[in-house]
N, C-alpha and C positions, 0 to 999 in steps of 0.2 A: 476288611475297614469300614468302617459306618459314610460313606462317601459325603454329605452334609459334612462331617466332622471337618473332614478333609479340606473341603471348600472350603470353608468358616475359618480355616486355617492357614490355608493361604491367603486369603483374602485379608486376614486381621496384621499379618506381616510382612502382605507385600511392600506398603508404601513406606515402609521402617529399611526395608532392605534394599529397595532402589538408590536408596542416598549413600548406602555404604559406600568403599573406598575395597572391601572385598569381602562376601560372601563364602563362609566355609561349611560344607557338611559333615558330619560326628555319626557314623554309624560303629557303636561298639556292640557286638557279641554278646549277649543272655548272661552274662556272672558278672557277679558285682567286682570280683576280681578284675577284670576289664573295662566294665561302667568306668570305675572309678578314677583311671589315667583317663581317660577320653575325657572326665569331667575337669582331672584337673588341666587336662591340656585348654578345653573349653575355656575354665576360667584366664589363664597367663594369657590367650591368644585374644581376648577382652581387655585383660587389666593391660598389656602391652599401648593399648592406644590403636590410633592407623585406623580407625576410621573402621574393620573386622565386625564383621556379626558372625554369627556362628548359632545355626541351627543342631541338635543333635535329637537323633532318633533313634526310638526303643520302644518297645512293649505297652500299649498304653498301661498295662498291672502296674509298670514300675514309674509312670509317670510321677506321677506323687514324691516318691520318694528320691528320686532325680532332682528330680527341682530341689529340695530341699537342701540336697548334696553341695549345689549348684548356689544355693545360698545368694542367687541374686534374678531380677528377670532378663537381663541384658542378653541371658544365653535362650534363644526360643529349644523348647521341646514340643518334635512332634510323636506323634502314639500311632504306633503303628497295630493292625490286631491278628494277630496270629492266629492260622487256619488248625481247623484240627486234625492232629495224627494220633493213627490209632497208636495206641501204647501211652502217651504221653497224658497223664492227670490234663478234668481238664482244670482252667486256670491258670496253670504252671508257666510261668513266664519269666521265669531265670533258676538259675544252677540251685540257688538256694532251695529252692523248693523240688527238690527229683532228686533219685539218685542217679548213681552213673549213666547208669543204661540208658536214664530223661534225660542225662545232659547231652547226650549222642543225638535223641529223636528233634533234640530244642534246633540243632543243627536243620534239621529236615523243616521245622517250624519256620526258621528262619527263610529258608531258602524258598518257602510258601507266602513270604510278602513280596517277593521279586516286582509281581505289578503294582502294589501300592507303591513301592520304591519307585520305582521308572516314574508313575504320574508326580510323584512331588520332586523329583529331581527337573522332570519336565515344567514347572509351572514356577520353580524355585530358580530353575537356574545357576547355581551358586558357582562362583569361581573353582572353587577346592574340592573336594572330596576325600577324605579320611573314609578310612575303610581297617576295620577287623581280619585277623584269618579265615573267618569263615564261612564270605562274601566275596569268593572273587570277581561272582556275575555280572558285581557292580560296576567293574569294568567297559564292559558288553556295553552297559546304557547308557553310562556316562560319556562314552569316547564319541558318538554320534553330535550329541548334544554340548559338545565341543570343552566340555568338563574335566580337569585336568585331576586324577585320582594316586595316591599317595595312599599305600598299606602303613598302619602305623602299627608298629610292635609295640606292646605293654611287657616285654618280657627283656631281658637283655643284652647287652650285644653277644656276651661268650653266649649264650644258649642256643642263640639264633646262628651264630659262626660253628658251634660245635654242633647241631641238629639237622638245622635246617640252610641247606644249600644244595648247586646242582653237583656236587662232590659224594653226596652223600648217596647217589643214585646215577651215578653215571651211564650205564647203562641198560636199566630200568628196572634192575631186578630188586627185591623189597630185602634193605641190608638185614643180614642175623645181627645178636647180643654180640656175639665172635666179633663180628662186624662195627660195630658200635662202640666196640670197648675204645676204639681206637682212632685219633682225633682223624678227620679229612686231611684225602691229601691239598698241601700246603697251607694249613693252621700254620698261625702265626709259631714261631719255636722259642719264642720269650715266652710261650703260655704255660701254665704248670699240668697243663692238661693234655699230654701225649696220651697219658691212655686213663681211661676210669676203671675202677671195681667191677669185676662181674654183675652183682644189685644192680647197680645202679647203670648197668647196657641192657638189661634184661628188661630196665623199667621204661630205659625208651623205647623201645619197638612199639610202644601203644601210640607213636606218631604214625607211623606206618601200618597201624593197622584200620582193617575194613569194619565201620557196623550199617547194618543193615542195609547191606550194598553200596552204601553211599564211600566216597571219596575221602582218602585217611585225611588228617589234620597235614600232615605234611602236604600231600596232591593240592589238601584245599590255599594251605602256604606259599607254594611257590606258582600254583596257578594266577595266586595273585598281584604276589612277586613281579611276574612276568610278562603279565597285562598292563602293571600301572607303571607311572611313570618316575615315580621314584620312590621312596623307604622312608618312615620318619622313626626313627626311636627314641626313649625315654631315656638318653645318657649322655655321656660328654666326651670327648676325646683324650681328657682329662685322666680320667678312670676306665676307659675302656677301647684305648684307641687305636693296639695291633687289631682288635678284634674286629672294629666297625671299619679299617682299612681292606680288611678280612672280604668282608662281608661286598665290600665295594668293588671287589673283583673277582667275586663268584657270581655277585648277579648285574655287573654290567649297570647299573643304575646310577643316579644319585644317591646318597645317602645323607637327610637330614636330622638333627639333632635338636632333641629341645631343652636337656638338660636335665639331669635327676630334679626329681619333681620332694622340695622339701614341705613339710608339711607347716602348717600355721600355727602358732600356738592354738591351743587350746583354750576354747571359753568357759565362764565361769568354772565352778568349784570342786574337788574330788570330795565324793558323797565321803559322810559323815562318816559309815563305818570304814573305809578303806583307810580314810585321812588320821584315825586316829590310831589302828593297826599299826601304821606304817610308822607313824609316829614316834611309837614306842621304843624305837629303836635306834642306835648309832649310825652317823650320815654311812652312804652307801655299804651297808651292810645286807641288805634283802638282795636274795636273790629273786626274779621275776622273771615264771615261763609263762610262754603264751604263743600259738603256733597257727595264730589266725581264726578265721570262721568255717575255712575249707578243707583243714587239715588237718583228716583224726588218727590221734596214735595208736596203734593196736592196741590189745588190752595189755600184752607180755610188754611193750615198749613204755608204754604208761605205767606199768607195774616197778620198770627199772629205771625209770625217770625219777620217780617218788622216792624209791629206795636211795636212787645215789642223792637228790637232795638233802633227804635226811641224812644221809652217810658223811656232807659238805660240813656240815654242825656249823651251816649257817640258815637264821632267819628266810623262808623261804615264800612265795604266795605263786598259785600255780594255775590256770587256767585251761580246762580241757573241756575241749567239746566233742561233741558226738556226730553222725550221720543224721540228717532227718527221718526220723518216725521210731530211732529207738530209744530203748526205756531208760532214760538218762540216771534213774536212780539205781536201775540193776546194773545199767555199765562201770558207773563210779564205784559199787561196788565193787564188782570186777575187776575193776584196777588195785586199788588199794589194798595194799600189802596187812597181813593180818597183825593189829595189834599195833598200826601205823599212827594212827588220829593218837593214839594215847602216850606215845613216845614222842610224838613232836606236838603236841598241848601248848599253846602259850608261840612256836615259833614256825607254825608249819599251817597253812591253811590250801584248800584246795576247793575251788572254786570250777561249776562250770556255767557256762550264757556269759553274757556279755559285758563287759567292763570299760573303765574310764583308760585304755590305755594306753597314750599320751599322758594323762594328769600321773599315771604310776610311773610312769618310765621316768617321769619330769622330776616326783617326790625326792625328798633331800636324802630320803634313808636307802631310794634303790640302787646298789652301784654298778649290778650283773644282770642281764635279759639275753633268758636263752630263748631262741625262736627257731624256726622253722626253712628263713635264711630268703623268706621273699622279699621283694625289693625292700618295696614299703615300712616293712617291719625291722630291717637293717639300716634304712636310713632315718627311720625315728627313735632306732636308738643311739644311731651314734649324734645326733644332733643332740639330744639329751643325757648325754656324755659317758653314758653304762659302759660298761665292760660286755662284751659280744661273744657267745658261746652257742656254736651254731650246728646245729641237731635236723637238719633239710630228710623231709619222708619223700620227696617224687620229682620225678620232673627238672624243668629248672633250677627248683630249691638248689640240685646236689652242685649247679654250674656253678650257681649263683655262690655260692658255700667257698667253692674253691676260689673264684676270683676274690671274694673280699677277705677269706683265712689267708691265702696263700700268695696271692698278683698286689692286690692293696695289702697284706697285714692290719686287717680291723677287726680280727676275730679268732677264737680258738673250735677247731672243728670237735668233735666229740669221735671217739677213736672208732674205725668200727670193721667188723667182721668184713675181708672182703668179697666172701660168696653168695652172702644170705645180707650183710648189711647189720646185722645182732649187736648191738650195744648193752654192756652191763651195767650194773650201779656204778660199780669201779671205772669207769671209761666216763661217765655223765662227773662224779667227783671231780674226777682227776682232769677235766678238762674244766669245771668249773676253781679251782686250783689254781690251776695256771692263769687264766682267766683275772682271778682277783689278785693277784701274788704283787707285793707290794715291788714299782719298779718296771710290773709289765702291761703297757698299752700299748704293745705297736705304733701304727702310724693314726689310732682311734682319734688323737687330738691333731694331725695335719688335716684329716679328712672333716675333722666334726669342723674346724675354723672353713676350710673350702667353702661346703656345704650351707657357711651360714651366714658369709660373706654378702653383705647385700648389694654390692658392686657385682659379684659373682654370676647372680642369679639376675639381677639385671641384665647384665649380658646377654645371660644365655634365652630370656626372653624377648629381648630386642632382636639379638641374631635371629634367633629362629623367624619371627613374624618378620625380621627383614627378606630373609631367605625364603621364606616360602610364596611372600607378594612376588622379589623375581624370580621367583622359579613358575609362579602362575603368571606375572604378567612376559615372558620368555616367550 
């Protein structure tokens, strides 16, 4: 990091921070799927008032985008300079710019910012530091400075409870895929997750796998939890009470909840292209399928998805994205069945790239949302009033799908083969038919009203700030 820039940052902000009642520093991992929840938390802290000041740390190249996401100068963003790491592309400062292996090297680069983070914390002297799974070492810096450290999980409580607890590794051995098919000891008996299919358990082994000789995700996270003063999770007891209580018991640490983050209504208007096309269909007729910016369907899976939506005989809009560096046109051609465009002309569109997801979900003609069970996507679909079809592709998405579809009854999971997770076009169309059937909406309306209740959201924000303040001042 440029020392002069860092000094200027500290001088510029020191006078305002000195008068604040509480100063909180946030340090997310360099993935926008992690940065976004930290940004949402920053906005919640500032909106609650009570003199809370917030500083967010990120790689220098991410700062303009982070500031745009914050939409307010009330949160300061401090830049970090990533050291060069062999194998990591020069200038890459988020997972959006690298391969899966590059994401592992980003963790090494973040570890290399330790001296910069230490200097910032020594100058800023915040009351609390909320950090991500990747940087347990911040607790060693913060403790001598009297800074309270809290690990902020951007994942659901059910994901942490199933995978990231001491019971998963009681004797130090790395759990096998077979071990991971079974819930850990003491897991809530009320859960629908006593067991998971073999293909999901095989995917879960990633969190116990070391890359480049570095600690695995599980070891980084557990080290941070054990050395921290508390955990923070973006959920609530109404939705995940049993899992929160289990995490508290497993870790022996206080667990603070922020409440689920509900997106603000989108600004501006929907692009004319989509507005005109969607408006040509009746209310709640269209199926919208989208899987986020960092979840990619294999070619065979994307093909079956498209054929399943064709077989549903409903109008549909599908967004398919591909890994960085892929030949998008070639990949799209590989995914698209022969004759598909002609057969679905006028009622089906396949798009690649960014779309105004919230605007589309809230359009009167969109009635069903097929998604990957990412937390933000599920909440966006719920508050938009869409029926949900859940097609998770990796990691915590599988556990989120079980939480929402089985525990909370707000969606329909696409049926899959236990051994390898294969699903066919018939499974997709059947899930859409079930979700869209007259009289079926599960508990979606109940949870939509809960999430959209302004008094509930205010209570979540006020209680979290009060609990954090009390914890820091204790």
